[in-house]
Every structure is written in C-alpha cells, then in structure tokens.
C-alpha positions in Angstrom: 18.2 -12.5 15.1 15.5 -15.0 14.9 15.7 -15.5 10.8 15.6 -19.3 11.2 12.0 -19.4 13.6 9.3 -20.5 12.3 7.2 -18.4 9.7 4.2 -16.5 11.3 1.5 -13.9 9.6 -1.0 -12.1 11.7 -3.3 -10.0 10.4 -3.6 -6.2 11.9 -7.1 -5.5 11.2 -7.2 -1.4 12.1 -4.5 1.2 11.8 -4.9 1.4 15.7 -3.5 -2.2 16.0 -1.0 -1.9 13.7 0.5 1.4 15.1 0.6 -0.5 18.7 2.2 -3.3 17.1 5.0 -0.9 15.2 5.8 0.6 18.5 5.6 -2.6 20.4 8.4 -4.1 18.2 10.2 -0.7 18.2 10.6 -1.1 21.9 11.5 -4.5 21.8 14.0 -4.3 19.1 17.9 -5.3 20.3 20.0 -4.8 17.2 18.3 -3.0 14.6 15.3 -1.2 13.2 14.7 -0.3 9.8 11.3 2.0 9.2 10.4 3.3 5.7 7.1 5.5 5.6 5.8 7.8 2.7 4.0 9.9 5.4 6.0 11.0 8.8 3.5 13.8 10.3 5.1 15.8 13.4 1.9 15.4 15.4 1.4 13.4 18.4 1.6 10.1 17.0 5.0 11.1 14.9 6.7 12.4 18.3 5.4 8.9 20.1 7.5 7.2 17.8 10.4 9.6 17.6 10.5 9.0 21.6 10.4 5.2 20.8 13.3 5.7 18.1 15.3 7.4 20.4 15.1 5.1 22.9 15.9 2.5 20.7 19.8 4.2 20.0 20.2 4.6 23.2 20.0 0.8 23.6 22.6 0.5 21.4 20.1 -0.6 18.4 20.8 0.5 14.7 17.8 2.9 13.6 17.5 3.6 10.0 14.3 6.0 8.9 13.3 6.5 5.3 11.0 9.2 4.7 9.3 10.2 1.1 10.2 13.7 1.0 6.8 14.9 -0.8 4.9 12.8 1.6 6.5 14.0 4.6 6.8 17.6 3.2 5.8 19.3 6.2 8.2 17.4 8.5 10.8 19.5 9.1 14.0 18.1 9.2 15.1 19.8 12.4 12.3 17.3 14.1 15.0 14.5 13.7 17.4 16.8 15.6 17.7 14.4 18.7 17.3 11.3 17.0 20.5 12.1 15.0 22.3 13.6 18.2 21.4 10.3 19.4 22.9 8.0 16.6 20.2 7.7 14.4 20.1 8.0 10.6 17.2 9.8 8.5 17.1 10.4 4.7 14.8 11.7 2.6 13.5 9.6 -0.4 13.7 11.5 -4.0 14.5 15.4 -2.3 12.6 18.0 -4.0 13.3 18.6 -7.1 12.0 19.8 -11.0 13.2 16.6 -12.7 10.9 13.7 -11.2 8.5 14.7 -8.5 6.2 12.4 -9.6 7.7 9.4 -8.5 7.7 8.9 -4.9 8.4 6.0 -2.2 5.0 5.0 -1.0 5.9 1.9 0.7 5.1 1.2 4.2 7.5 -1.2 6.1 9.1 -1.9 9.6 11.5 -4.3 10.2 13.1 -4.8 13.4 16.2 -7.1 14.2 15.9 -8.7 10.7 13.3 -11.2 12.1 9.9 -9.0 12.6 8.2 -6.7 9.8 4.9 -4.8 9.9 3.5 -4.0 6.5 0.6 -2.4 5.1 -1.2 0.9 4.7 -0.1 2.9 7.6 1.5 6.1 7.8 3.0 7.4 10.7 0.1 10.1 11.7 -2.8 10.3 14.3 -5.4 9.7 11.1 -4.7 6.2 11.0 -5.6 5.3 14.6 -8.7 4.1 15.8 -10.9 0.9 14.7 -12.0 3.2 11.4 -15.6 2.8 12.4 -15.8 4.9 15.4 -12.9 7.2 14.4 -9.7 6.9 12.3 -9.4 6.0 9.1 -9.7 2.1 8.1 -6.6 0.2 7.5 -5.1 -2.5 7.5 -1.3 -4.3 8.0 0.1 -7.5 8.6 3.0 -8.6 11.1 5.1 -11.4 9.7 7.9 -13.3 11.5 10.2 -15.4 9.6 12.6 -15.4 6.6 10.5 -13.0 4.5 11.4 -10.3 7.4 15.3 -10.6 6.6 14.1 -10.5 2.7 12.5 -7.3 3.4 15.6 -6.1 5.5 17.5 -6.3 2.6 15.1 -4.2 0.0 14.7 -1.9 2.6 18.9 -1.5 2.5 18.3 -1.0 -1.5 16.4 2.0 -0.8 18.1 3.5 1.8 21.3 3.4 -0.2 19.7 5.0 -3.6 17.2 7.6 -1.5 18.9 10.4 -3.6 16.9 8.8 -6.3 19.7 9.3 -9.2 18.4 6.9 -11.9 20.5 6.0 -14.9 19.5 7.3 -18.3 16.4 5.5 -20.0 15.5 3.8 -16.5 11.9 3.1 -17.7 13.6 0.8 -20.3 16.3 -0.9 -17.7 15.6 -3.7 -15.2 15.5 -2.1 -12.0 17.3 -4.3 -9.0 14.4 -2.1 -7.1 11.7 -3.8 -9.0 11.4 -7.5 -8.5 9.4 -10.9 -7.2 11.9 -12.4 -4.3 10.4 -16.2 -3.4 10.5 -17.6 -0.6 9.1 -20.8 1.2 6.3 -18.8 2.4 5.2 -16.9 -0.4 6.8 -14.2 -2.6 7.6 -10.4 -2.0 7.1 -8.3 -4.6 8.8 -4.8 -5.2 7.0 -2.7 -7.6 8.5 0.6 -8.9 8.3 3.0 -11.6 7.5 1.1 -15.4 5.4 -0.9 -17.4 6.5 -4.4 -15.7 5.2 -4.3 -12.3 5.8 -7.4 -10.3 2.7 -6.6 -8.2 0.5 -6.1 -11.4 1.8 -9.4 -13.2 1.2 -11.1 -10.2 -2.3 -10.2 -9.5 -3.3 -10.4 -13.4 -1.8 -14.1 -13.3 -3.7 -15.2 -10.1 -6.9 -13.2 -11.7 -6.9 -15.9 -15.0 -8.2 -18.9 -13.2 -9.7 -17.2 -10.0 -13.3 -18.5 -9.0 -13.4 -15.7 -5.9 -12.0 -12.8 -5.5 -12.7 -9.7 -2.7 -10.5 -6.7 -3.0 -10.6 -3.7 -0.8 -8.5 -0.6 -2.5 -8.5 3.0 -1.3 -7.5 4.2 -4.6 -9.3 2.0 -7.4 -8.5 2.8 -10.7 -6.9 -0.5 -12.5 -5.5 -0.9 -15.7 -7.5 -2.0 -18.7 -6.7 -5.8 -18.3 -7.1 -6.3 -14.7 -10.9 -4.4 -15.5 -11.3 -7.1 -18.6 -10.0 -9.5 -16.5 -12.5 -8.7 -13.0 -15.4 -8.3 -15.5 -14.7 -11.7 -17.4 -14.5 -13.7 -14.1 -17.8 -11.9 -13.1 -19.6 -12.9 -16.1 -18.4 -16.4 -16.1 -19.9 -17.1 -12.6 -17.2 -16.3 -10.4 -17.7 -14.1 -7.3 -16.3 -10.7 -7.4 -16.8 -8.3 -4.8 -14.8 -5.0 -4.4 -15.1 -2.7 -1.5 -14.3 1.0 -2.3 -14.3 4.0 -0.5 -17.4 6.0 0.2 -15.3 8.9 1.9 -12.1 9.3 0.8 -9.0 12.0 1.2 -8.5 12.1 -2.3 -12.2 13.0 -3.7 -10.7 12.9 -7.6 -9.7 9.1 -7.1 -13.1 8.1 -5.6 -14.8 9.6 -9.0 -12.8 8.3 -11.7 -13.0 5.1 -9.8 -16.7 5.4 -10.0 -16.1 5.8 -14.1 -16.3 1.6 -14.0 -19.3 1.0 -11.7 -21.9 1.1 -14.9 -19.7 -1.8 -17.0 -18.6 -3.9 -13.8 -22.2 -4.1 -12.6 -23.6 -4.9 -15.6 -21.1 -8.0 -15.9 -22.3 -9.3 -12.2 -19.3 -7.5 -10.3 -20.7 -7.0 -6.3 -19.7 -2.9 -5.3 -19.7 -1.9 -1.9 -18.8 1.4 -0.5 -17.4 2.0 2.8 -19.4 4.2 5.0 -17.9 4.8 8.4 -14.8 6.6 7.9 -12.0 7.2 5.4 -11.3 3.8 3.8 -7.3 3.5 3.0 -7.2 -0.3 3.2 -5.6 -2.8 0.6 -6.6 -6.2 0.8 -6.8 -8.6 -1.9 -7.9 -12.1 -1.4 -7.7 -14.5 -5.1 -9.1 -17.8 -3.9 -6.5 -19.1 -1.6 -4.0 -16.4 -2.0 -3.8 -13.6 0.2 -1.7 -10.1 -0.4 -1.0 -7.3 1.5 1.0 -4.2 1.6 1.3 -0.7 0.6 0.0 -0.8 -3.5 -3.5 0.1 -4.5 -4.9 -0.8 -7.6 -4.3 2.2 -9.6 -1.8 3.2 -12.2 0.3 5.2 -9.5 1.0 2.3 -7.6 0.9 -0.1 -10.4 3.2 1.7 -12.8 5.0 4.5 -11.1 5.3 4.3 -7.2 7.7 2.4 -5.1 5.6 -0.2 -3.5 5.9 -3.2 -1.5 3.6 -6.4 -1.0 3.8 -10.2 0.2 2.0 -12.5 -1.9 1.5 -15.7 -0.1 -0.3 -18.7 -1.5 -2.0 -19.6 2.1 -5.9 -21.3 2.5 -5.4 -20.0 6.3 -4.6 -16.6 5.6 -6.7 -16.2 3.3 -9.7 -17.5 4.9 -9.1 -15.0 7.6 -8.8 -12.1 4.7 -11.9 -12.9 3.9 -13.1 -13.1 7.5 -11.7 -9.4 7.3 -13.4 -8.8 4.3 -16.9 -9.5 5.7 -16.7 -7.5 8.6 -15.8 -4.5 6.5 -19.3 -5.5 4.6 -21.3 -5.0 7.8 -20.1 -1.2 7.5 -20.8 -0.7 3.3 -23.5 0.3 0.6 -23.8 -1.9 -1.9 -24.1 -0.3 -5.0 -27.1 -1.7 -7.1 -27.3 -1.0 -11.1 -30.5 0.4 -11.6 -30.0 3.0 -8.7 -27.0 3.6 -10.0 -28.3 4.5 -13.3 -30.9 6.8 -11.5 -28.9 8.7 -9.7 -25.9 9.5 -11.7 -26.6 12.8 -13.4 -24.7 14.3 -16.7 -22.5 16.4 -14.4 -21.7 13.8 -12.0 -20.4 11.4 -14.9 -18.8 14.3 -16.9 -17.0 14.9 -13.3 -15.8 11.0 -13.6 -14.7 11.2 -17.1 -12.4 14.1 -16.1 -11.0 12.6 -13.2 -10.4 9.5 -15.4 -8.5 11.4 -17.4 -6.4 13.3 -15.3 -5.6 10.6 -13.0 -5.2 7.2 -15.7 -4.1 9.3 -18.8 -2.5 12.2 -17.9 -0.5 12.0 -14.6 1.3 8.4 -15.7 1.9 10.4 -19.2 3.8 12.7 -17.1 5.7 10.3 -14.9 7.1 8.4 -17.4 8.5 11.5 -19.2 10.4 11.9 -16.2 12.1 8.8 -15.7 13.3 9.5 -19.5 16.6 11.2 -18.1 
C-alpha cells in the first residue's frame, strides 16, 4: 500500500472517463478493493464491473461492495452469485423496511489498495458513460492518490459494518461517528449524514462568508435558506457568483423546485446557466481557491438526509482546473436572463415550482427526520 506516496489529485471530466479509470484501478488492485455506490445496475456496465471484481477475487484481492438497497432496488441479489462464490463480499445498505425508507447511502466511492480512491457523482450504470455532450449524462469525478485514500478506506469500513442501519434511539440528536470532518495535510474529508449539522453544509457556509468568486455545478439545486441568502448577498456585494444547473434532469420535480429561486437570485446579480445537451448529474463547487468534489448536491436530501462523501481541497491549482471545467460546461449552457425569465413564466409554471419546492424542501425532510426518532 502506497500510503506514503506524494498526494495526487486528478479531475475526471466526464462520466465515461471516470468509469474507465475505475475499471483500470480495479484491474490493477493487488490487495483490497472497496466499492460503495448508490445505484448498481445489472446492465452491460454493471456486468463489466462484476467481471472485473470477480477477476480481482481470483487474484487473491479482498473485494467488498456496498450498494444502497433503494438505489439498486432493481438489481437482484442473484446477480452477485458468482462474485460471492469467488470470495467477494456484498452488502445492501439499509435493507427495505417501513421504518426508515428515506435515509439512503448516496456516496460513490472506490478505494483500491488503500492508496488510490475515486469519488464523484457516478453510479455503476450505462447512462454515466459518454462525454455528456454527444451521449451519456454529464458527470464528474476525481482520482486521489495518497493519505486521503487511506482515510476513505476507513470511512468505507464504518459504513460497511453498519449496513443493516440500526440507529440508536434519538439518532438525530446524537453525534454520529459517520458524520464528521477528517483533517489531513491535503485537505478535509467531509462525511455527511442524517441530521441538521452536516459537515458539508458547515464547510460550504464557512467558505462562502468571505468568498470573492463562486462557481457551482449542481444536478439537484435546492439549498437551505442560509446558503441561498449568502449566495445572493455575495452577488449584491460584487462577488462573481455563477451557477450551472440542469436544463434536462432525471428528476423533473427537483428542477422545478430549483427554478423557484431564479428570480430572486437573478435580481441579486447571480449568473444562472442551464446545461443543454444531456442530463446534468455533476457536482462541482469552487469557492475562491478551494475545490470541492464528491457525491453531494446542494439540496436538502444531500445536506440533511443522505449519507454523502466530499473532499474539500484548499488548492489553488486544483481550483483553477475546476474553473476550467466550469468554463467548458458553460460552452454548452443557455444563460437565464431576468427580463426574459419574467416574461416566459406563466402562473401555472410558477405554481408548479412552488408545489415542487414544498414537497422537496419541506415535506420530504420532515418525513425523513421523523424516521430518525426511533
């Protein structure tokens, strides 16, 4: 294990490249593989991953897979028969029940030999392949070598051990060992989970306080009130605040709810762009010289309900590269202008947006929080 190697961080600019890098890392692994995902589909891409994982087992590698039971609901347990027969371990996170169906493991993480990690928004499914322009969803990943990869391996182990999801009573009032900030010389690993004190949200709010330039890409955009206030306040003070949001989404209600904020943001001076060619699934936050990468969106589910994983990297070079990715995305976006937005919005469209906001920002978090009381 190369835990003492100099840290390296590489942006993986498309879902297709991220999947390619993941398969290469699995093929090269010699000691251990930890794969955690929200969605694992039994399509050709899923079968390719399974074949690579079985091959690793046959090389004597310890292979563990953690998949969310709801995200991967259409994947039969029999899909893993050959994998298990060859020594692989598969666990389902929070198996389906009536008690806590809302709280999910939304993390996407691959750690090989405790020295190489890949994170981002990419699930194991065919739609994440492609460049996000001519085909496939537009997504983003990051490959990490060094000490943070070892820390991520420990984070995986904690989740793998608690996959049955047996929370202690009044879990939302307790400090969870799975929701924390892990500091390293390169940056911080942010582990979010159910509750009101998400370390991801806290870190973002702290960085936004004095920001001069903000570039955000979010597939599902429904930030809490304080974050909305800070983004608008920054723009009014002259900071450059730009958002790339989906012009096409696999969750239409989420896109509608996010549009309920457009008018107020545009009036404050926030620049809003909608990505056009394909479904946008990327998560990218650049605040001055700090880069964030990982699985979390800027919505209530990612910041208060789901288990999520992000890295916060105070690294000017990485942030500059991230802004380059943002600029590339802008080439495929339509800018939303305030005057045009006012003209084109009918009463019915405004009403649908408000209803979507109520369901996703009020009703769903309320129900999820109630499920954590037992």
